[in-house]
C-alpha positions in Angstrom: 25.3 -34.5 67.8 25.6 -31.2 67.7 22.9 -29.4 69.8 20.9 -26.6 67.5 19.8 -24.0 69.6 18.3 -22.3 67.1 15.6 -24.3 65.0 12.6 -23.6 62.2 9.8 -25.7 62.6 7.5 -25.8 59.2 4.8 -28.3 58.7 7.7 -31.3 57.9 9.0 -31.1 61.2 5.1 -31.3 63.2 4.9 -35.0 63.8 8.8 -35.2 65.3 8.2 -32.1 67.4 4.9 -33.6 69.0 6.5 -37.0 69.1 9.6 -36.1 71.1 7.6 -33.3 73.5 5.2 -36.0 74.4 7.9 -38.3 75.7 9.3 -35.7 77.6 6.2 -35.1 79.6 6.1 -37.9 81.7 2.2 -38.7 81.1 1.2 -34.7 81.0 1.8 -31.8 79.2 -1.7 -32.0 77.5 -2.8 -34.1 74.7 -0.5 -34.6 71.7 -3.5 -34.5 69.2 -4.7 -31.5 70.2 -1.2 -30.0 70.4 -0.9 -31.3 66.8 -3.8 -29.9 65.6 -3.6 -26.0 67.0 0.1 -26.1 65.5 -0.9 -27.9 62.4 -3.4 -25.0 61.7 -1.2 -22.4 62.3 2.0 -23.7 60.4 -0.9 -23.8 57.6 -1.7 -20.4 57.7 1.7 -18.7 58.9 4.1 -20.4 57.3 7.6 -21.9 59.7 8.9 -20.2 62.3 12.2 -19.8 63.4 12.7 -20.7 67.7 15.1 -18.4 69.2 18.2 -19.4 70.7 18.0 -18.7 74.5 21.3 -16.9 74.3 20.1 -14.4 72.1 17.5 -13.0 74.2 18.3 -9.7 75.3 18.8 -8.8 78.9 16.2 -6.2 79.0 13.5 -7.9 77.6 10.3 -8.8 79.1 10.0 -12.6 78.7 6.6 -14.7 79.5 6.1 -18.5 80.4 2.8 -19.6 79.3 0.4 -22.4 78.8 -2.9 -24.3 79.3 -3.3 -24.8 83.4 -6.0 -27.3 84.5 -7.3 -31.1 84.5 -6.2 -32.5 81.2 -9.5 -34.6 80.4 -11.3 -31.3 80.4 -9.3 -30.0 77.6 -10.9 -32.4 75.3 -14.3 -30.7 75.8 -13.1 -27.3 76.7 -10.2 -26.8 73.1 -7.6 -24.7 74.3 -8.0 -21.6 72.9 -5.0 -19.3 71.5 -7.3 -16.4 71.7 -7.5 -16.6 75.3 -3.8 -17.1 75.5 -3.3 -13.8 73.4 -6.2 -12.3 76.0 -4.3 -13.2 79.0 -0.9 -12.0 77.3 -2.7 -8.5 76.6 -4.5 -8.6 80.3 -0.7 -8.9 81.7 0.7 -5.9 79.5 -1.8 -3.7 80.4 -1.5 -4.4 84.0 2.6 -4.0 83.6 2.4 -1.2 81.0 4.7 -2.5 79.5 4.5 -4.9 75.7 6.2 -8.3 76.1 9.1 -9.1 74.2 9.2 -13.1 73.8 7.1 -16.0 74.8 8.4 -19.4 76.1 6.7 -22.7 76.9 5.6 -23.2 80.5 6.8 -27.2 80.1 7.4 -29.8 77.9 4.3 -31.6 76.4 2.2 -32.5 72.9 0.5 -29.5 73.6 2.1 -27.1 75.9 5.2 -27.2 74.7 3.5 -26.4 70.8 1.2 -23.9 72.2 3.9 -21.0 72.2 5.0 -21.6 68.5 1.4 -21.3 67.7 0.9 -18.2 69.6 4.3 -16.7 68.3 3.0 -17.4 64.5 -0.3 -15.3 65.8 1.3 -12.7 67.6 4.6 -12.3 65.9 6.3 -12.7 68.9 9.5 -14.6 69.3 9.1 -17.9 70.7 12.3 -18.9 72.7 13.9 -22.6 72.5 13.5 -23.6 75.8 10.8 -24.4 78.6 10.7 -24.1 82.3 10.5 -27.6 83.2 12.2 -29.9 81.0 9.2 -32.2 81.2 5.9 -31.4 82.6 4.8 -31.2 86.6 1.1 -30.5 87.7 1.7 -26.9 89.4 3.2 -23.3 88.7 5.4 -23.1 91.2 7.4 -26.0 90.2 8.7 -24.1 87.6 12.6 -23.6 86.9 11.6 -19.9 86.8 10.5 -19.7 90.2 13.0 -22.7 92.1 16.2 -20.4 91.4 14.2 -17.2 92.3 11.5 -16.0 90.1 8.0 -14.5 90.8 5.3 -15.8 89.0 2.9 -12.7 90.1 1.3 -11.2 88.6 -0.2 -14.1 86.5 -2.9 -13.3 83.8 -5.6 -16.6 83.6 -7.9 -16.2 80.8 -10.6 -18.1 79.7 -12.4 -19.2 76.4 -15.2 -16.9 76.8 -12.2 -13.9 77.0 -12.8 -13.2 80.7 -9.7 -12.6 82.4 -7.9 -12.1 86.1 -4.8 -11.1 87.3 -3.5 -13.1 90.1 -0.9 -11.4 92.5 0.9 -13.2 95.4 3.6 -12.6 98.0 5.2 -16.3 97.0 4.8 -18.6 94.4 3.0 -21.3 96.1 0.2 -19.2 97.2 -0.3 -17.8 94.1 -0.7 -21.4 92.5 -3.4 -21.6 95.2 -5.1 -18.6 94.1 -4.8 -19.3 90.2 -6.0 -22.9 90.9 -9.2 -21.2 92.2 -9.7 -19.1 89.2 -9.2 -22.1 86.8 -11.7 -24.1 88.9 -14.5 -21.2 88.4 -13.3 -21.2 84.7 -14.4 -24.7 84.0 -11.5 -26.3 85.0 -8.9 -25.2 82.5 -7.7 -22.0 81.3 -5.1 -20.4 79.8 -2.0 -18.4 81.9 0.2 -16.2 81.4 3.1 -16.3 83.7 6.5 -15.4 85.6 7.0 -12.0 84.1 10.8 -11.7 83.9 14.0 -10.0 82.6 15.9 -11.5 79.9 18.8 -11.7 82.1 17.3 -13.6 84.8 15.5 -16.2 82.2 19.0 -17.2 80.9 20.4 -18.3 84.4 17.3 -20.4 85.0 15.6 -21.5 81.8 16.0 -25.4 80.7 17.6 -24.6 77.4 16.9 -26.4 73.8 13.9 -28.2 74.2 12.5 -28.2 71.1 15.5 -29.2 69.9 15.7 -32.1 71.9 12.1 -33.0 71.1 12.6 -33.0 67.4 15.8 -35.0 67.6 13.7 -37.6 69.7 10.8 -37.6 67.6 13.1 -38.0 64.2 15.1 -40.9 65.5 11.9 -42.9 67.1 9.9 -42.6 63.6 12.9 -43.1 61.3 13.3 -46.4 63.3 9.5 -47.0 63.1 9.7 -46.5 59.0 12.9 -49.2 59.1 10.8 -51.6 61.6 13.3 -51.5 63.7 12.3 -50.8 67.7 11.4 -46.6 68.0 11.7 -47.7 71.8 15.3 -48.8 71.6 16.0 -45.8 68.6 15.3 -43.2 72.0 17.0 -45.1 74.5 20.2 -45.4 72.0 19.8 -41.5 71.4 20.0 -40.3 75.2 22.8 -43.0 76.2 24.7 -42.2 72.7 23.8 -39.1 70.9 21.8 -36.4 73.1 24.0 -33.5 74.5 24.4 -34.0 77.6 24.1 -37.7 77.8 21.1 -39.0 80.2 20.3 -42.3 81.3 16.9 -43.7 79.7 15.6 -47.4 79.8 12.7 -49.7 79.4 11.5 -50.4 83.0 8.9 -52.9 82.3 6.5 -54.4 79.3 3.2 -55.8 79.8 -0.6 -54.8 79.5 -2.8 -52.6 81.0 -5.0 -54.4 83.9 -6.0 -51.4 85.4 -6.3 -47.4 84.8 -8.3 -45.5 87.7 -8.0 -41.7 87.0 -10.1 -39.0 89.2 -10.5 -35.4 88.6 -10.6 -33.2 91.4 -9.6 -29.3 92.3 -8.1 -29.0 88.4 -6.0 -31.7 88.7 -6.1 -35.7 87.4 -4.6 -38.5 90.2 -4.9 -41.8 90.0 -2.9 -45.4 89.2 -2.3 -47.2 86.5 -1.3 -51.2 86.9 0.1 -53.2 83.7 0.8 -56.7 84.0 3.5 -58.6 82.4 1.7 -61.7 81.8 4.4 -64.3 80.9 6.4 -63.1 84.3 3.2 -62.7 86.4 5.0 -59.0 87.6 3.1 -56.0 88.1 4.3 -52.6 87.3 2.4 -49.7 89.3 2.6 -45.7 88.3 0.9 -43.0 90.7 0.3 -39.9 89.0 -0.7 -36.5 89.7 -1.4 -34.9 86.2 2.2 -36.5 85.5 3.4 -39.9 86.6 5.9 -39.7 89.8 6.4 -43.0 91.0 6.8 -46.2 89.6 7.4 -49.8 91.6 7.7 -53.0 90.1 5.6 -55.9 93.0 6.6 -52.8 95.3 10.0 -52.4 94.5 10.4 -48.6 93.6 12.3 -48.2 90.1 12.1 -44.5 89.2 10.8 -41.5 91.3 9.8 -37.8 90.5 11.4 -35.5 89.2 12.9 -38.1 86.4 10.7 -38.9 83.6 7.9 -42.0 83.7 6.4 -42.0 80.7 4.2 -44.9 79.3 4.6 -45.6 75.6 2.8 -47.4 73.0 4.9 -51.1 72.6 5.0 -50.9 68.9 4.8 -47.4 67.8 6.8 -45.9 71.1 4.2 -43.1 71.1 3.8 -41.4 74.4 0.6 -41.8 76.1 -0.9 -39.1 78.6 -2.2 -40.3 82.4 -6.1 -39.8 81.3 -5.3 -41.8 77.6 -4.2 -44.9 79.0 -6.7 -47.8 78.0 -7.2 -51.2 79.3 -5.2 -53.7 77.9 -3.3 -52.3 75.4 0.1 -53.5 75.3 2.8 -50.4 76.8 6.4 -50.5 77.6 6.8 -48.2 80.8 10.0 -45.6 79.8 12.1 -43.9 82.2 14.6 -40.9 81.4 16.9 -39.0 83.9 15.7 -35.8 84.6 17.5 -32.7 83.4 20.4 -32.3 86.1 18.7 -28.6 87.0 16.0 -30.6 88.5 18.1 -32.5 90.7 20.0 -29.9 92.8 18.9 -29.7 96.6 17.0 -26.3 95.8 14.9 -28.3 92.9 14.3 -31.3 94.7 12.2 -29.4 97.5 10.1 -28.1 95.2 9.7 -31.2 92.5 11.4 -34.5 94.6 8.8 -36.8 96.0 8.1 -35.0 99.3 6.6 -32.3 97.6 4.4 -35.1 96.2 3.3 -35.9 99.9 5.7 -39.2 98.8 7.1 -40.5 102.0 10.4 -41.0 100.4 14.0 -39.1 99.4 15.0 -39.1 95.9 17.1 -42.0 94.4 18.0 -41.5 90.8 16.4 -43.5 87.9 19.9 -45.3 87.5 20.6 -46.4 90.6 17.4 -47.5 91.4 16.7 -49.4 87.8 19.9 -50.8 87.7 19.6 -52.3 91.6 
């Protein structure tokens, strides 16, 4: 399949894009329901938007990454605000003394991958067909922009009352800690504009074509649903046969949710999901920190971060965020190889198992799942 870098998104593409971005997010990236509402309103008001091919970004441009930050469940009470995000951009522009030329999603996710599209429509800014994670991670310093040498500082953060702050620090991990304190003070969720970078640097570290990939995932899955065939099989077939580049994808486990134990602290949601196969008696457990990090079947590890572990509705194939899983729900645990840019030694130091205090070395999902 020709992998289209420049992509026009209109109302007819909405469901496909939301479906696909949620699957890529490994259980995080914000609630797809909220993302659908925000993008639907923006498309209805402003019309379709063409996503910019990353190769066409000018070297001299100022590019920023953006999205909602904080504990995902709080977003259902404090609705993510485009006005706050626009305020954060204005705050950063004043601080830097120049205008932003283009915006990009900080991560893939049913909310955070599409918020830049809606903001781009509102402000008339180019939105680049890329992101900084290829999935979702809980921390700002886990973006490829930081992994490969970029500075997150200065970062602008704004809340739904239009209060805003600039956070500066010498290193990205310190900035993440300070920014997290600001988000907690703002009620546990806020909007952030981060990694002000040149277009030249952006092109060295971005994960390209994210929105095209999401649209294609959604397209094959929704077509399968319409034809009354298995949408998860269709997604797996897409990654193994059509995606560019090909990626390992598989059903890791199928069963009913036995236990779901989330806990919100420090503007994160952490916990465990247990799924039981009532025919075999096997139990699959997932540990999550905003996103799913590790999958075990009766104690045997079958997938590890940064590879993508997403809980899908067994019938529709739609992704469930870690906060939206429900007791007794019939689900399939879906595994997907991470982009190669996340599998390098440099990346694994920031987003591998030990970065989440999991005392295991990274092993690719294609090795673990087929063992």
